[in-house]
C-alpha positions, 0 to 999 in steps of 0.5 A, a space after each residue: 691267763 695274763 690276758 685273759 684277766 687284762 681283758 676280762 675275758 674268762 673263758 682265757 683264763 679258763 682255759 689257763 686254769 685246764 691246761 694247768 690241771 691236765 699238766 699237773 696229771 701228766 706230772 703224776 703219771 710221770 711220777 707214779 712211773 719213778 720206781 720201773 726205773 729207780 729202786 728207793 734203795 739204790 735212790 738212798 745209798 747211792 744217788 742220793 749221797 753226792 748231791 749233798 751240800 758243801 758245808 763248811 770249810 767248803 771248796 775251793 775250785 781250782 782255776 775259778 779262785 781261791 776263796 773255799 764256796 759253801 753250797 746248799 744240797 741239791 733240792 727239788 725248790 730249786 727248779 722252777 716247775 712246782 714255784 711256776 705253777 704256785 705263782 701262777 695260781 696265787 699261791 704265795 707261801 709264808 715264813 720257814 716255806 717261803 724263805 727256803 723256797 725263795 732261797 733256792 732260787 739262786 740255784 736256778 737260771 737267772 732267766 727262770 729266776 726272772 721269770 718267776 718274778 715277773 709272774 708274781 709281779 703280774 696279776 693274781 688269778 686267785 684275786 681275779 677270780 674272787 672278784 667275780 664272785 658269782 662265776 662257779 665255773 671259773 672259781 671250779 676251775 681254779 679249785 681243780 688246778 688246786 686240788 690236782 697241785 695238792 694231789 701231786 704234793 701228797 704222791 711227792 710226800 709218799 714217795 719221799 716216805 718210801 725213798 727217804 724214811 724207810 731206806 733211813 730206817 729208824 736211826 736214818 736221817 730225818 733231812 731232806 737233800 736240801 736239808 729240810 726236814 722234808 716231812 715237815 716242810 713238804 707237809 707245810 708248802 701243800 697245807 699253804 697251797 690248798 689253802 688257796 681254795 676259793 670257797 
């Protein structure tokens, strides 16, 4: 996409947006298959607990050092996947959601962090398309990519309700594995991303 923006070749930008849309659609197909091999009860009661955080007083790793270490719990936000898609589409998250997402980058491999930083520092595809306000096809391709990402996030939210909220019951924990109020967090990230559609 960067080459297409730099060379002012809308067809390259358009092709890249179609590839993003198609990739997210393939991700959704995989997401829908999770229940085939991962039972909600088993996930909540057996898989999820070991992914919890190491809070105070921390844990000492013998042979590594003597200072206790604290770790946030495992979170999907520690994967660069959705953050890469957001960065490629020029989606910026602010406030609590942006702070949490940036904090989770500390758990990514260094190369992934550098990649995200470089992607965000590059030219914004959204700004490029806004500047080409006469190119309805390009705007439509961009909006298609944002819309399918929104659909993916909606599907993911549905899974979290099934795998967390319903398993926890009325007295259960309302927080995701990473420690966020997951319904609020996922809702906000979805709305912030979908707000980047170009009308």
